[in-house]
C-alpha positions in Angstrom: -70.4 19.7 13.4 -71.2 22.7 15.5 -74.1 24.6 17.3 -75.8 27.4 15.4 -76.8 30.4 17.4 -78.9 33.3 16.2 -79.0 36.3 18.5 -81.6 39.1 17.9 -81.4 38.7 14.1 -83.5 41.2 12.0 -84.0 41.7 8.3 -85.8 44.4 6.4 -86.1 45.5 2.7 -86.3 49.2 2.9 -89.3 50.0 5.1 -90.6 46.4 5.0 -89.7 44.4 8.1 -89.2 40.7 7.2 -87.7 39.3 10.4 -87.8 41.0 13.8 -85.3 40.1 16.5 -85.2 36.3 15.9 -83.1 34.3 18.4 -82.6 30.5 18.7 -80.0 27.9 19.6 -79.7 24.9 17.2 -77.8 22.1 18.8 -75.2 20.1 16.8 -76.8 17.1 15.0 -80.4 18.3 15.3 -82.9 18.2 12.5 -84.6 21.6 12.7 -87.6 22.5 10.7 -88.7 26.1 10.0 -92.5 25.8 9.6 -94.9 28.6 8.8 -97.2 30.1 6.1 -95.9 31.8 3.0 -94.3 35.2 3.7 -93.5 34.5 7.4 -89.8 34.9 6.8 -88.6 31.2 7.1 -86.8 31.1 3.8 -85.2 34.5 4.4 -83.9 33.3 7.7 -82.4 30.2 6.1 -80.7 32.3 3.5 -79.3 34.6 6.1 -77.7 31.6 7.8 -76.3 30.6 4.4 -75.0 34.1 3.7 -77.2 34.6 0.7 -79.0 37.5 2.5 -77.5 40.3 4.5 -78.2 40.6 8.2 -79.4 44.1 9.2 -79.1 43.6 12.9 -78.0 40.8 15.3 -75.4 38.1 15.1 -75.2 34.5 13.7 -72.6 32.1 15.2 -71.7 28.6 13.8 -69.6 26.9 16.5 -67.2 29.5 17.9 -67.2 31.7 14.8 -69.3 34.7 14.1 -70.4 34.2 10.5 -72.9 36.9 9.7 -70.1 39.0 8.2 -68.4 36.1 6.3 -69.1 35.2 2.6 -71.2 32.0 2.1 -68.2 29.8 1.1 -66.5 30.5 4.5 -69.5 29.5 6.7 -69.1 25.7 6.5 -72.7 25.1 5.4 -74.2 23.6 2.2 -77.5 24.6 0.7 -80.0 22.4 -1.2 -82.4 24.5 -3.2 -86.1 24.0 -4.1 -85.3 24.0 -7.9 -82.2 21.7 -7.6 -79.9 24.2 -9.3 -78.0 21.5 -11.3 -75.9 22.4 -14.3 -77.7 20.9 -17.3 -74.5 20.4 -19.4 -72.7 18.5 -16.7 -73.0 14.8 -15.7 -74.1 13.9 -12.2 -70.5 13.2 -11.2 -69.4 16.6 -12.6 -72.2 18.4 -10.8 -71.2 16.8 -7.5 -67.5 17.5 -8.1 -67.7 21.1 -9.3 -67.7 22.9 -6.0 -64.8 20.8 -4.7 -62.8 21.5 -7.8 -63.3 25.2 -7.4 -61.7 25.2 -4.0 -58.8 23.1 -5.2 -59.6 19.8 -3.5 -57.3 16.9 -4.5 -58.7 14.8 -7.4 -58.5 11.5 -5.4 -60.3 13.1 -2.5 -63.0 14.4 -4.8 -63.5 10.9 -6.3 -63.7 9.4 -2.8 -66.3 11.8 -1.6 -68.4 11.6 -4.7 -68.4 7.8 -4.7 -69.2 7.7 -0.9 -72.1 10.1 -1.4 -73.4 8.2 -4.5 -73.4 5.0 -2.5 -75.2 6.6 0.4 -77.9 8.0 -1.9 -78.0 4.9 -4.2 -77.3 7.0 -7.3 -74.0 5.2 -8.3 -75.6 4.0 -11.6 -76.5 7.6 -12.5 -73.1 9.3 -12.2 -72.6 9.5 -16.0 -76.0 10.8 -16.8 -77.0 14.4 -17.3 -79.9 16.1 -15.3 -82.3 15.9 -18.3 -82.0 12.1 -18.2 -83.1 12.0 -14.5 -86.5 11.9 -12.8 -87.4 14.6 -10.3 -86.6 12.4 -7.3 -83.2 11.5 -8.8 -82.4 15.1 -9.4 -83.2 15.9 -5.8 -80.8 13.1 -4.7 -78.1 14.6 -6.8 -78.7 18.0 -5.3 -78.4 16.5 -1.8 -75.3 14.6 -2.9 -73.6 17.8 -4.1 -74.1 19.2 -0.6 -72.9 16.0 1.1 -69.5 15.9 -0.7 -68.7 19.3 0.9 -68.8 17.6 4.3 -70.4 20.7 5.8 -71.2 21.6 9.4 -74.8 21.9 8.5 -77.2 21.2 5.6 -79.7 24.0 4.7 -82.7 22.7 2.8 -85.2 25.2 1.3 -88.5 23.4 0.6 -86.5 20.6 -1.2 -89.6 18.3 -1.7 -92.1 20.9 -3.0 -91.5 20.0 -6.7 -92.1 16.3 -6.3 -95.4 14.5 -6.7 -97.2 13.2 -3.6 -95.9 9.6 -3.7 -92.3 10.7 -4.3 -92.5 13.3 -1.6 -93.3 10.6 0.9 -90.4 8.3 -0.2 -87.9 11.2 -0.3 -89.0 12.3 3.1 -88.2 8.9 4.5 -84.9 8.9 2.7 -84.0 12.3 4.2 -84.8 11.0 7.7 -82.7 7.9 7.2 -79.8 10.1 5.7 -79.8 12.3 8.8 -79.7 9.2 11.1 -76.7 7.9 9.1 -74.6 11.0 8.9 -75.7 12.9 12.0 -75.0 16.3 10.6 -77.2 19.3 11.5 -80.0 19.9 9.1 -82.2 22.9 8.8 -85.3 22.3 6.6 -87.8 25.0 5.5 -91.4 24.0 4.7 -95.0 25.1 5.0 -96.1 21.4 5.1 -96.8 20.4 8.6 -96.6 16.7 7.8 -93.0 17.1 6.7 -92.3 19.1 9.9 -94.0 16.6 12.2 -92.3 13.5 10.6 -88.8 14.9 10.1 -88.0 17.3 12.9 -86.1 16.9 16.1 -87.6 20.3 16.9 -89.9 22.6 15.0 -89.6 26.4 14.8 -93.1 27.7 14.1 -92.9 31.1 12.5 -95.5 33.7 11.8 -95.5 37.4 10.9 -91.7 38.0 11.2 -91.2 36.2 14.5 -91.0 32.9 16.2 -94.3 31.7 17.7 -92.9 28.5 19.3 -89.9 26.1 19.3 -90.5 22.6 20.5 -90.5 18.9 19.6 -93.3 17.9 17.2 -95.5 16.5 20.0 -94.8 19.6 22.2 -96.0 21.8 19.4 -99.0 19.6 18.7 -100.0 18.9 22.3 -99.2 22.2 24.0 -99.3 25.0 21.4 -97.9 28.3 22.7 -100.6 30.3 20.9 -103.8 30.1 19.0 -101.9 30.6 15.8 -99.8 27.4 16.4 -102.8 25.5 17.5 -104.6 26.4 14.3 -101.6 25.9 11.9 -100.3 22.6 13.3 -102.7 19.6 12.9 -105.0 18.4 10.2 -107.9 18.8 10.5 -107.2 22.0 12.5 -108.1 22.4 16.1 -111.7 23.3 16.9 -112.3 26.7 18.5 -115.4 27.6 20.4 -116.3 31.0 21.9 -116.5 30.7 25.7 -119.8 32.1 27.1 -118.9 31.5 30.8 -116.2 30.0 33.0 -117.2 28.3 36.2 -115.2 26.1 38.6 -115.1 22.6 39.9 -112.4 21.4 42.3 -110.1 24.1 41.2 -110.5 23.3 37.5 -112.2 25.4 34.8 -115.7 24.3 33.6 -116.2 25.9 30.2 -119.7 26.9 29.0 -119.4 26.7 25.2 -121.0 25.1 22.2 -124.4 24.9 24.0 -123.0 22.7 26.7 -120.5 22.6 29.6 -117.0 21.1 28.9 -115.0 20.0 31.9 -111.2 20.6 31.7 -108.0 19.9 33.6 -107.0 23.6 33.3 -106.4 25.1 36.7 -108.7 28.1 37.2 -105.8 29.9 39.0 -103.7 30.1 35.8 -106.4 32.1 33.9 -105.7 35.9 34.0 -109.3 36.5 33.1 -112.6 34.7 32.6 -113.7 37.0 29.7 -112.9 36.9 26.0 -111.6 33.3 26.1 -111.8 30.6 23.4 -111.9 26.9 24.0 -109.7 24.7 21.8 -110.1 21.0 21.3 -108.5 18.9 18.6 -110.7 16.5 16.6 -108.9 13.5 17.9 -109.8 14.6 21.5 -113.4 15.2 20.7 -115.2 11.8 20.4 -118.7 10.5 19.9 -119.9 9.4 23.3 -123.3 8.6 24.8 -124.1 11.2 27.4 -121.4 13.6 26.1 -121.6 17.2 27.2 -121.9 18.7 23.6 -124.9 17.8 21.5 -125.3 18.4 17.8 -126.3 17.0 14.4 -123.9 15.4 11.9 -123.6 17.5 8.7 -120.8 15.6 6.9 -119.0 12.3 7.3 -115.4 11.6 6.1 -114.5 8.0 6.2 -110.7 7.5 6.3 -110.4 3.8 7.0 -108.8 3.8 10.5 -111.0 6.6 11.7 -114.1 8.6 10.7 -114.3 12.4 10.9 -117.7 13.9 11.6 -118.5 17.6 10.9 -121.1 18.3 13.6 -123.3 21.4 14.0 -123.6 22.1 17.8 -126.6 23.3 19.7 -125.4 27.0 19.6 -124.7 26.8 15.8 -120.9 26.3 16.0 -119.4 23.7 13.6 -116.8 21.3 14.9 -114.9 18.3 13.6 -115.1 15.2 15.9 -113.8 11.7 15.6 -115.5 8.3 15.6 -114.2 4.8 14.9 -113.2 3.6 11.5 -116.3 1.4 11.2 -118.7 4.2 12.2 -122.2 3.8 10.9 -123.2 7.4 11.5 -124.7 9.4 8.6 -125.5 13.0 8.0 -128.6 14.2 9.8 -128.1 12.0 12.8 -128.0 13.6 16.3 -124.9 12.8 18.3 -123.3 13.6 21.7 -119.7 14.5 21.9 -117.3 14.3 24.8 -114.0 16.2 25.0 -110.9 14.7 26.6 -110.5 17.0 29.6 -106.7 16.5 29.6 -106.4 17.7 26.0 -108.5 20.9 26.2 -106.9 24.4 25.7 -107.9 28.0 26.4 -106.8 31.0 24.5 -107.2 34.6 25.6 -108.0 37.6 23.4 -104.3 38.0 22.5 -103.9 34.4 21.5 -101.9 33.2 24.5 -102.5 29.6 25.5 -103.4 27.9 28.8 -103.3 24.1 29.0 -104.2 21.3 31.3 -101.7 20.8 34.1 
């Protein structure tokens, strides 16, 4: 295993810039997730690490070796593709063995690696079947097994769960997490699904518009988003955003006039570069129904989810927010409610999208 370091990496297709001066340090053994909307450059970045796309500027190092000028088979990484890329005329065993045979690995060593990977992935009974005889989840395991037998320095996974149905995605996601715990090899996983990112990652790399918005642990990204984009993209339902009419002060903390009420925060007034053009952000799980709350409105829609209830509330100034109540909530549309925001989980964003958090 080895660290992977990207230094000012850029990529363009003609005049179209796809990645712009991307830098990061991936530590050996981490499970890194590239998260972002379609077209943000996350799959291109993965393919550049793999050697499947040329680097126009910058450098990529794996361990002590600069690899951006090396062919894919000399980089020590293994790729798992979205479409599995299995040879239909070969058995599972042959698919898993093929790459090792091409580089002249000893037959006994090939057999050992294939058997070990099959046991790890619980596909030993499938080794003599062809891909057409397998389910989608089984094919994905074979694709992962083919990568495992190479014993790479890192696994690169490009949206490997996107072709699976919802239930199978959940089970395979758990299997991937357990696999990483067992083998401890660096994994880089591309997805636009925030649930996959939050549940799998050691750290998440949130990407948008050719660049990195934030790198952090799942809870760092969720609790202290670096920008309004991250705050909106990570979390379901999305963070509520309210235009700030005025900012006043109480004991050095910002009092936010928004939504037709006054929301106290733990954000130090001294960190705000301006009091104009700000937006208040509060996640639904930090906005609760409370008697005497500072925001008043009328319930328009109720979503009952069992352990919690989501309320879509029209505030006094016309803004629509999503708030949370208990799982046994009896509230119905048309009912007037008061909402209170957890002052320690409030956020402010300036006109450029930069974030300011509670201290």
